[in-house]
LUMDO-41029 format. One record per residue (C-alpha): residue number from 1; residue in one letter; chain; x, y, z. Coordinates in Angstrom, 1 decimal, always signed. Layout:
REM residues N
ATOM num residu chaine     px     py     pz
ATOM NUM      A      A      X      Y      Z
...
//
This chain:
REM residues 136
ATOM num residu chaine     px     py     pz
ATOM   1      X      A   +0.0   +0.0   -0.1
ATOM   2      X      A   +1.4   +3.3   -0.8
ATOM   3      X      A   +0.6   +6.6   +0.9
ATOM   4      X      A   -0.3  +10.0   -0.9
ATOM   5      X      A   +2.8  +12.2   -1.3
ATOM   6      X      A   +1.6  +15.6   +0.1
ATOM   7      X      A   +3.2  +18.5   +1.9
ATOM   8      X      A   +1.6  +21.8   +3.2
ATOM   9      X      A   +3.3  +25.2   +4.4
ATOM  10      X      A   +2.5  +28.6   +5.2
ATOM  11      X      A   +2.7  +30.7   +2.2
ATOM  12      X      A   +5.3  +33.8   +2.6
ATOM  13      X      A   +3.4  +37.1   +2.8
ATOM  14      X      A   -0.2  +35.6   +3.3
ATOM  15      X      A   +0.5  +33.3   +6.3
ATOM  16      X      A   -2.2  +30.9   +4.8
ATOM  17      X      A   -1.7  +27.2   +4.4
ATOM  18      X      A   -1.1  +25.7   +1.0
ATOM  19      X      A   -1.1  +22.0   +0.1
ATOM  20      X      A   +0.8  +20.2   -2.8
ATOM  21      X      A   +4.4  +19.2   -3.5
ATOM  22      X      A   +7.4  +20.3   -1.9
ATOM  23      X      A  +10.0  +21.5   -3.9
ATOM  24      X      A  +13.4  +23.2   -2.5
ATOM  25      X      A  +15.5  +24.9   -5.7
ATOM  26      X      A  +17.9  +28.1   -6.0
ATOM  27      X      A  +17.1  +28.6   -2.3
ATOM  28      X      A  +13.6  +28.9   -2.4
ATOM  29      X      A  +11.0  +26.5   -0.5
ATOM  30      X      A   +7.9  +26.0   -2.5
ATOM  31      X      A   +4.7  +24.2   -2.4
ATOM  32      X      A   +3.7  +23.3   -5.9
ATOM  33      X      A   -0.2  +23.3   -6.2
ATOM  34      X      A   -1.8  +20.1   -7.9
ATOM  35      X      A   -4.5  +22.0   -9.2
ATOM  36      X      A   -2.7  +25.4  -10.4
ATOM  37      X      A   -3.2  +27.3  -13.5
ATOM  38      X      A   -0.1  +28.5  -14.9
ATOM  39      X      A   +1.6  +28.1  -18.3
ATOM  40      X      A   +2.9  +24.7  -17.4
ATOM  41      X      A   -0.6  +23.7  -15.6
ATOM  42      X      A   +1.1  +24.4  -12.1
ATOM  43      X      A   +1.3  +27.1   -9.9
ATOM  44      X      A   +3.5  +27.3   -7.0
ATOM  45      X      A   +3.9  +29.4   -3.7
ATOM  46      X      A   +6.8  +30.3   -1.3
ATOM  47      X      A   +6.4  +29.3   +2.1
ATOM  48      X      A   +8.2  +29.8   +5.3
ATOM  49      X      A  +10.6  +26.9   +5.8
ATOM  50      X      A   +9.9  +26.0   +9.3
ATOM  51      X      A   +6.3  +25.5   +8.5
ATOM  52      X      A   +6.9  +22.7   +6.0
ATOM  53      X      A   +5.0  +19.4   +7.2
ATOM  54      X      A   +4.5  +16.1   +5.4
ATOM  55      X      A   +1.5  +14.1   +5.1
ATOM  56      X      A   +1.4  +11.1   +7.5
ATOM  57      X      A   -0.7   +9.1   +4.7
ATOM  58      X      A   -3.3   +8.6   +7.6
ATOM  59      X      A   -6.6  +10.4   +9.0
ATOM  60      X      A   -8.1  +11.2  +12.1
ATOM  61      X      A  -11.7  +10.0  +13.2
ATOM  62      X      A  -13.3  +12.7  +11.2
ATOM  63      X      A  -11.7  +11.7   +8.1
ATOM  64      X      A   -9.2  +15.1   +8.3
ATOM  65      X      A   -5.6  +14.6   +6.9
ATOM  66      X      A   -2.9  +14.3   +9.2
ATOM  67      X      A   +0.4  +16.3   +8.7
ATOM  68      X      A   +3.4  +16.3  +11.1
ATOM  69      X      A   +2.8  +19.2  +13.5
ATOM  70      X      A   -0.7  +18.5  +14.2
ATOM  71      X      A   -1.9  +18.2  +17.7
ATOM  72      X      A   -4.2  +15.2  +18.3
ATOM  73      X      A   -6.7  +14.7  +21.0
ATOM  74      X      A   -9.2  +11.8  +22.3
ATOM  75      X      A  -12.0  +13.9  +23.1
ATOM  76      X      A  -12.5  +12.7  +26.6
ATOM  77      X      A   -8.9  +13.0  +27.5
ATOM  78      X      A   -7.5  +16.4  +26.7
ATOM  79      X      A   -4.6  +15.8  +29.0
ATOM  80      X      A   -3.4  +13.1  +26.5
ATOM  81      X      A   -2.9  +15.5  +23.7
ATOM  82      X      A   +0.0  +14.4  +21.3
ATOM  83      X      A   +2.0  +16.3  +18.6
ATOM  84      X      A   +2.7  +14.2  +15.1
ATOM  85      X      A   +6.6  +14.4  +14.7
ATOM  86      X      A   +8.7  +12.8  +12.0
ATOM  87      X      A  +11.7  +11.2  +13.4
ATOM  88      X      A  +14.5   +9.0  +12.3
ATOM  89      X      A  +12.5   +7.8   +9.2
ATOM  90      X      A   +8.7   +7.3  +11.0
ATOM  91      X      A   +6.2   +9.2  +12.3
ATOM  92      X      A   +5.5   +9.4  +16.0
ATOM  93      X      A   +3.4  +10.9  +18.5
ATOM  94      X      A   +5.1  +13.1  +21.4
ATOM  95      X      A   +3.1  +14.1  +24.6
ATOM  96      X      A   +1.9  +17.9  +24.4
ATOM  97      X      A   +1.8  +18.0  +28.0
ATOM  98      X      A   +5.1  +18.3  +30.2
ATOM  99      X      A   +3.4  +16.8  +32.9
ATOM 100      X      A   +2.6  +13.8  +30.9
ATOM 101      X      A   +5.9  +13.7  +29.8
ATOM 102      X      A   +7.3  +13.5  +33.6
ATOM 103      X      A   +4.7  +10.9  +34.5
ATOM 104      X      A   +6.0   +8.4  +31.9
ATOM 105      X      A   +9.7   +9.6  +32.2
ATOM 106      X      A  +10.0  +10.1  +28.2
ATOM 107      X      A   +8.5  +12.6  +25.9
ATOM 108      X      A   +7.0   +9.9  +23.5
ATOM 109      X      A   +3.6   +8.4  +23.3
ATOM 110      X      A   +5.4   +4.8  +23.0
ATOM 111      X      A   +2.3   +3.0  +24.3
ATOM 112      X      A   +1.3   +2.2  +20.6
ATOM 113      X      A   +2.3   +2.9  +17.1
ATOM 114      X      A   +0.6   +6.2  +15.4
ATOM 115      X      A   -1.5   +4.0  +13.0
ATOM 116      X      A   -3.3   +2.1  +16.0
ATOM 117      X      A   -4.1   +5.6  +17.8
ATOM 118      X      A   -5.1   +8.0  +15.1
ATOM 119      X      A   -8.3   +6.6  +14.2
ATOM 120      X      A   -9.9   +7.5  +17.9
ATOM 121      X      A   -8.2  +11.1  +17.9
ATOM 122      X      A   -9.2  +14.3  +16.6
ATOM 123      X      A   -7.0  +17.2  +15.2
ATOM 124      X      A   -7.4  +20.0  +17.3
ATOM 125      X      A   -4.7  +22.4  +15.8
ATOM 126      X      A   -1.4  +22.5  +15.0
ATOM 127      X      A   +2.1  +23.7  +16.6
ATOM 128      X      A   +2.2  +26.8  +14.2
ATOM 129      X      A   -1.2  +28.1  +14.9
ATOM 130      X      A   -2.0  +26.8  +18.4
ATOM 131      X      A   +0.9  +26.9  +20.2
ATOM 132      X      A   -1.0  +27.2  +23.3
ATOM 133      X      A   -2.0  +23.8  +23.1
ATOM 134      X      A   +1.6  +22.6  +24.0
ATOM 135      X      A   +2.1  +22.8  +27.5
ATOM 136      X      A   +6.1  +23.1  +27.4
//
Protein backbone atom coordinates (compact mmCIF):
# COMPACT_ATOMS: atom_id res chain seq x y z
CA UNK A 1 0.00 0.00 0.00
CA UNK A 2 1.39 3.39 -0.89
CA UNK A 3 0.60 6.68 0.76
CA UNK A 4 -0.16 9.96 -0.92
CA UNK A 5 2.90 12.23 -1.07
CA UNK A 6 1.66 15.62 0.08
CA UNK A 7 3.07 18.57 2.00
CA UNK A 8 1.76 21.78 3.48
CA UNK A 9 3.41 25.06 4.39
CA UNK A 10 2.48 28.65 5.24
CA UNK A 11 2.75 30.93 2.23
CA UNK A 12 5.20 33.80 2.55
CA UNK A 13 3.32 37.09 2.78
CA UNK A 14 -0.16 35.66 3.34
CA UNK A 15 0.49 33.27 6.24
CA UNK A 16 -2.13 30.92 4.73
CA UNK A 17 -1.67 27.17 4.49
CA UNK A 18 -1.03 25.78 1.01
CA UNK A 19 -1.05 22.09 0.14
CA UNK A 20 0.76 20.27 -2.61
CA UNK A 21 4.23 19.01 -3.52
CA UNK A 22 7.35 20.34 -1.84
CA UNK A 23 10.22 21.70 -3.96
CA UNK A 24 13.46 23.23 -2.74
CA UNK A 25 15.40 24.88 -5.53
CA UNK A 26 17.65 27.90 -5.90
CA UNK A 27 17.39 28.52 -2.16
CA UNK A 28 13.59 28.83 -2.24
CA UNK A 29 11.12 26.55 -0.47
CA UNK A 30 7.95 26.12 -2.51
CA UNK A 31 4.74 24.16 -2.48
CA UNK A 32 3.60 23.29 -6.00
CA UNK A 33 -0.18 23.33 -6.09
CA UNK A 34 -1.57 20.26 -7.85
CA UNK A 35 -4.51 22.20 -9.32
CA UNK A 36 -2.64 25.33 -10.40
CA UNK A 37 -3.24 27.21 -13.65
CA UNK A 38 0.04 28.63 -14.90
CA UNK A 39 1.49 27.99 -18.37
CA UNK A 40 2.84 24.58 -17.34
CA UNK A 41 -0.34 23.56 -15.55
CA UNK A 42 1.20 24.21 -12.14
CA UNK A 43 1.31 27.05 -9.70
CA UNK A 44 3.60 27.30 -6.71
CA UNK A 45 3.85 29.37 -3.56
CA UNK A 46 6.95 30.30 -1.60
CA UNK A 47 6.52 28.99 1.94
CA UNK A 48 8.19 29.59 5.27
CA UNK A 49 10.63 26.66 5.58
CA UNK A 50 9.95 26.08 9.29
CA UNK A 51 6.25 25.43 8.52
CA UNK A 52 6.78 22.67 5.94
CA UNK A 53 5.01 19.52 7.12
CA UNK A 54 4.57 16.18 5.40
CA UNK A 55 1.35 14.19 5.28
CA UNK A 56 1.37 11.01 7.36
CA UNK A 57 -0.92 9.09 5.02
CA UNK A 58 -3.41 8.82 7.89
CA UNK A 59 -6.64 10.56 8.84
CA UNK A 60 -8.21 11.37 12.18
CA UNK A 61 -11.57 9.98 13.28
CA UNK A 62 -13.34 12.70 11.23
CA UNK A 63 -11.46 11.88 8.03
CA UNK A 64 -9.11 14.93 8.18
CA UNK A 65 -5.61 14.38 6.82
CA UNK A 66 -2.97 14.31 9.56
CA UNK A 67 0.29 16.19 8.96
CA UNK A 68 3.38 16.41 11.10
CA UNK A 69 2.96 19.28 13.53
CA UNK A 70 -0.72 18.51 14.08
CA UNK A 71 -1.98 18.20 17.63
CA UNK A 72 -4.25 15.20 18.23
CA UNK A 73 -6.70 14.70 21.09
CA UNK A 74 -8.85 11.93 22.45
CA UNK A 75 -12.04 13.93 23.13
CA UNK A 76 -12.51 12.73 26.70
CA UNK A 77 -8.78 12.97 27.65
CA UNK A 78 -7.38 16.44 26.78
CA UNK A 79 -4.36 15.84 29.03
CA UNK A 80 -3.32 13.16 26.53
CA UNK A 81 -2.83 15.54 23.57
CA UNK A 82 -0.01 14.45 21.29
CA UNK A 83 2.02 16.19 18.59
CA UNK A 84 2.75 14.33 15.36
CA UNK A 85 6.47 14.35 14.55
CA UNK A 86 8.77 12.91 11.91
CA UNK A 87 11.77 11.29 13.54
CA UNK A 88 14.41 8.90 12.31
CA UNK A 89 12.44 7.79 9.26
CA UNK A 90 8.97 7.43 10.73
CA UNK A 91 6.13 9.35 12.34
CA UNK A 92 5.63 9.25 16.08
CA UNK A 93 3.57 10.99 18.72
CA UNK A 94 5.06 13.25 21.41
CA UNK A 95 3.15 14.23 24.52
CA UNK A 96 2.04 17.87 24.28
CA UNK A 97 1.75 18.18 28.05
CA UNK A 98 5.04 18.33 30.00
CA UNK A 99 3.37 16.81 33.06
CA UNK A 100 2.41 13.79 30.96
CA UNK A 101 6.02 13.47 29.80
CA UNK A 102 7.22 13.51 33.40
CA UNK A 103 4.62 10.91 34.37
CA UNK A 104 5.90 8.46 31.77
CA UNK A 105 9.57 9.39 32.05
CA UNK A 106 9.92 10.36 28.38
CA UNK A 107 8.52 12.64 25.71
CA UNK A 108 6.97 10.00 23.53
CA UNK A 109 3.72 8.14 23.50
CA UNK A 110 5.37 4.79 23.09
CA UNK A 111 2.32 2.87 24.26
CA UNK A 112 1.22 2.20 20.70
CA UNK A 113 2.18 3.09 17.17
CA UNK A 114 0.77 6.11 15.36
CA UNK A 115 -1.52 4.03 13.13
CA UNK A 116 -3.16 2.37 16.12
CA UNK A 117 -4.18 5.56 17.90
CA UNK A 118 -4.99 8.16 15.26
CA UNK A 119 -8.30 6.61 14.29
CA UNK A 120 -9.61 7.46 17.76
CA UNK A 121 -8.13 10.96 17.88
CA UNK A 122 -9.21 14.31 16.48
CA UNK A 123 -7.01 17.09 15.12
CA UNK A 124 -7.46 20.06 17.47
CA UNK A 125 -4.82 22.32 15.95
CA UNK A 126 -1.16 22.46 15.07
CA UNK A 127 2.04 23.72 16.62
CA UNK A 128 2.13 26.82 14.39
CA UNK A 129 -1.40 28.17 14.82
CA UNK A 130 -2.24 26.78 18.25
CA UNK A 131 0.95 26.88 20.32
CA UNK A 132 -1.14 27.43 23.45
CA UNK A 133 -2.14 23.75 23.25
CA UNK A 134 1.47 22.72 23.79
CA UNK A 135 2.27 22.90 27.49
CA UNK A 136 6.09 23.05 27.61
